[in-house]
C-alpha positions in Angstrom: 109.4 49.4 161.6 112.4 48.2 159.9 112.6 44.7 158.4 113.5 41.4 160.5 116.5 39.9 161.4 119.2 39.6 159.0 118.5 36.2 157.2 117.7 35.4 153.7 114.4 35.5 154.1 114.6 39.6 154.2 118.0 40.1 152.2 120.8 38.8 150.0 124.0 41.2 150.8 125.4 43.1 153.7 127.7 45.8 152.9 130.7 47.0 155.6 132.3 49.6 156.1 135.5 48.6 157.7 137.2 51.2 160.1 135.3 51.7 163.0 132.8 48.2 162.3 135.0 45.8 161.8 138.8 46.6 162.2 140.0 49.2 165.1 141.6 51.4 162.9 139.4 54.4 163.0 141.2 55.5 166.0 144.1 55.3 164.3 142.8 57.2 161.5 141.9 59.6 163.9 145.2 60.1 165.5 146.7 60.3 162.2 144.5 63.2 161.0 145.5 65.2 164.2 148.7 64.9 164.2 149.1 65.9 160.5 146.3 68.6 160.5 148.1 69.9 163.8 151.4 70.0 162.2 149.9 72.1 159.0 147.6 74.6 161.2 151.0 75.2 163.7 152.4 76.1 160.3 149.2 78.3 159.0 149.4 80.2 162.3 152.9 81.3 161.7 152.7 82.2 158.4 149.7 84.4 158.9 150.1 85.6 162.7 146.5 83.8 163.1 145.7 82.0 166.2 146.7 78.2 166.3 143.5 76.2 167.3 144.2 72.3 167.0 142.3 69.9 165.4 139.4 67.8 167.3 139.8 64.6 167.5 135.8 64.0 168.2 133.9 66.9 166.7 136.2 68.3 164.2 137.1 64.4 163.0 133.7 63.3 163.2 132.2 66.2 161.3 134.5 66.8 158.3 136.6 63.9 157.6 135.1 60.5 158.9 134.3 58.0 156.0 135.2 60.8 153.2 137.6 60.0 150.5 141.1 61.6 151.6 140.7 64.5 149.5 137.6 65.3 150.8 138.2 64.8 154.3 141.1 67.7 153.7 139.0 69.9 151.7 136.4 70.4 154.3 137.6 70.5 157.5 140.2 73.4 156.2 136.9 74.9 154.8 135.5 74.8 158.1 138.5 76.9 159.3 138.3 79.4 156.2 141.3 77.8 154.6 141.2 77.4 151.0 144.5 75.3 149.1 144.9 74.1 145.4 144.1 70.8 145.0 147.4 70.0 143.3 148.1 66.2 142.1 148.0 63.0 143.0 151.9 62.3 142.6 152.4 65.3 144.5 155.0 64.8 147.8 153.4 65.6 151.2 155.8 68.3 151.6 153.6 70.7 148.6 150.7 72.4 151.3 147.8 71.1 148.7 144.8 69.3 149.3 146.3 66.2 147.9 149.9 66.9 149.5 148.3 67.0 153.3 146.3 63.7 152.4 149.1 62.0 151.8 151.1 63.2 154.8 148.2 61.7 156.6 148.6 58.5 154.6 152.2 58.1 155.1 151.6 58.2 158.9 149.0 56.0 158.7 150.7 53.4 157.3 153.5 53.6 159.0 151.4 52.9 162.3 149.9 49.9 160.3 153.2 48.5 159.6 154.8 48.7 163.0 151.3 47.7 165.0 149.5 46.0 162.9 145.5 45.8 163.1 143.2 44.6 165.8 139.6 44.0 164.8 136.1 44.0 166.7 134.6 40.9 168.1 131.1 41.8 167.6 131.7 43.2 164.3 133.6 39.4 163.1 130.8 37.9 164.7 128.0 39.7 163.0 130.4 38.9 159.4 130.8 34.8 159.9 127.4 34.8 160.7 126.0 36.5 157.9 128.5 34.2 155.6 127.3 31.2 157.5 123.9 32.0 156.4 124.0 32.6 153.2 124.4 36.0 152.3 126.9 38.0 149.8 129.4 40.6 151.7 131.0 43.2 150.6 133.6 45.4 152.1 132.7 49.1 151.4 135.6 51.8 152.3 136.6 55.1 151.6 140.6 54.5 152.5 142.7 53.8 149.6 144.7 51.6 152.3 141.2 49.5 152.4 143.5 45.8 151.5 146.4 46.5 153.5 144.0 46.5 156.3 142.2 43.3 155.2 145.2 41.4 154.9 147.1 42.8 158.0 144.2 41.5 159.6 144.0 38.8 157.7 140.4 38.8 157.2 140.7 39.5 153.7 138.9 36.2 152.6 135.2 36.9 154.5 134.1 39.8 151.4 132.9 38.6 147.8 133.7 42.0 147.3 135.8 44.9 148.0 135.1 48.5 147.0 137.5 51.2 148.4 139.2 54.5 147.7 141.3 52.7 144.7 138.2 52.0 143.2 135.9 55.2 143.8 139.0 56.8 141.8 139.5 54.1 139.5 135.2 54.2 138.7 134.7 57.6 138.9 132.3 57.4 141.8 131.3 59.9 144.0 132.7 59.4 147.6 130.5 59.2 150.8 127.8 60.6 151.6 126.8 60.0 147.7 125.6 55.8 147.2 127.7 55.5 144.8 130.0 53.4 146.6 127.4 50.9 148.1 125.5 51.0 145.0 128.3 49.6 143.1 129.5 47.3 145.3 125.7 45.9 145.1 125.6 45.9 141.4 129.4 43.7 141.9 127.2 41.5 143.9 124.5 41.1 141.9 121.8 42.4 144.3 119.3 45.3 144.7 119.8 47.3 147.2 116.1 46.9 148.2 117.2 43.5 149.8 121.2 45.1 151.2 121.9 46.1 154.4 124.2 48.8 155.0 126.7 48.7 158.4 128.3 51.8 159.1 129.8 54.2 161.7 130.4 57.4 159.9 127.4 59.8 160.0 128.4 60.6 156.0 128.2 56.3 155.5 124.9 56.4 156.6 123.7 59.2 154.4 125.0 56.7 151.7 123.2 54.1 152.7 119.8 56.2 153.4 120.8 58.4 149.7 120.9 54.9 148.3 117.2 53.4 149.3 118.8 50.3 150.8 116.8 47.5 152.7 118.3 48.2 156.4 121.2 51.4 157.4 122.6 50.2 160.0 124.3 52.9 162.4 127.4 51.2 164.8 127.5 53.9 167.8 131.2 53.2 168.9 131.8 57.4 169.8 128.7 57.7 171.4 126.9 59.4 168.4 123.9 57.1 168.1 121.8 60.4 168.1 123.8 61.8 165.2 123.6 58.3 162.8 120.2 58.3 163.5 118.9 61.8 162.5 121.3 61.1 159.3 119.7 58.0 158.2 120.3 54.9 160.2 117.1 52.9 160.6 118.4 51.1 163.3 121.6 52.1 165.8 123.6 49.8 168.1 126.9 49.8 170.2 127.2 46.0 169.7 126.3 44.3 166.6 125.6 41.1 168.4 122.4 42.4 168.5 121.8 41.7 165.0 122.4 38.5 165.7 120.8 37.6 168.4 117.5 40.1 167.8 114.2 40.4 165.7 114.1 44.0 164.3 110.6 44.4 163.0 110.2 46.5 166.2 113.0 48.2 166.8 
């Protein structure tokens, strides 16, 4: 049994992930991660004589990278391949074979695509966002990306959020990244609401894990990648493919 419809009767705030929930940037992130990792793995294969096994844009992205801070995603994926690089420095150049260096390569690829093509939004994500604001609930965007504000501005949707907690906030406030609940809990504090009266809306496994660990009142998994079962097993109270369901249905029997 989960709480009923997302109204002020049951909740005070909704905390949204951005990529894959509101904006169609998750596919861009995934493509940039693949391009960066395949380039590095090719270099690594030549240097070590080991076979080149490309980054899988579905399994590797969802398991090791999606929803995490950039440097944590790099470390997690490389560790899965038995590759250990030095952390490096946040100000390092993108030609350095370090965790931060590879992350910077990916970031520059993403920003190039963002500037060239802009950002599209999910109509159901925007419908839910507008609905909860009209209902008087507070809203926050909670993203691991340091490019969160640039994406919001590109899509012209920054005005829909009362609070933004992103990769920059996490670094400055010395928070742990997802799957730790720190970023979501920080957003709830900034909004002045309790986790138990707040909803987390996430499409990443690490994100629903964070929502569950933070004891939020309702954790919604958005299965845009055919991963409904995994989202449910990792902490989502309810899994949907269309966020309009949260507007139209009583969820008490879901």
